[in-house]
N, C-alpha and C positions, 0 to 999 in steps of 0.2 A: 732345548737347542742349543746347538754349538754354532757360534758366530765365526763368520767365514771374513767376511770383508766387510768395510764400512767405507761408503763411496761420500768422502767430504772429508770427515775426520777433523776438520779447522775449527770446529765449535763443538758445542754441548746441545745443539737443538733438534735432536732427532733426525738423523741424516740416514739417507736410503743406507741398509743393511742385509747384506746375504746371510743366511745361516741354512745349516743342515739340522732337519729334524728325524732323528734316527728312528723315533719311536712312531711317525706318522707312516700311513701307507705309502707304499713304494713309488706310486703316482702323485705323490704330494709332499716328498722329502725335502726338497729344495724349496726354502720361503725367502723370498724377497720383500723386506718392509720399507715404503717410504716415510717421508718425514711429516707425513699428515697422517700416520698410526694405520694405514692400508696395508694388506699382505697379498702377496701373488704367490701360488705355491704351483710347484709343477715337478715333473719327474726329474731324474738326473738326465735322463736321454735329453727330454726338452731343453734341459738348460746346457747340455754338452752342445746341442744344435745352434742355441743361442749363442754361445762362446767361439765356435767354429764360424758362425756367419760373420761375428766381430771380428776375429782374427783376418779372415780373407777380405775385410774392408766392405763388405756389403751394408754395415751400418753408418759409414763415415758421413752419409747425407743427413742424418737425423740429427 
């Protein structure tokens, strides 16, 4: 898996991290890990939709 981004980076505590797994099936290539060791897998299209929602401000209330 190729690491794309770390969402914290100020420590070495297992911060949430975004990866791309080119070896995975297309619907599972984007991988988001949390600091508890859990993973969420999604397609590039699903991730793109999430990013678009965030850019549009529709996630600001979270």
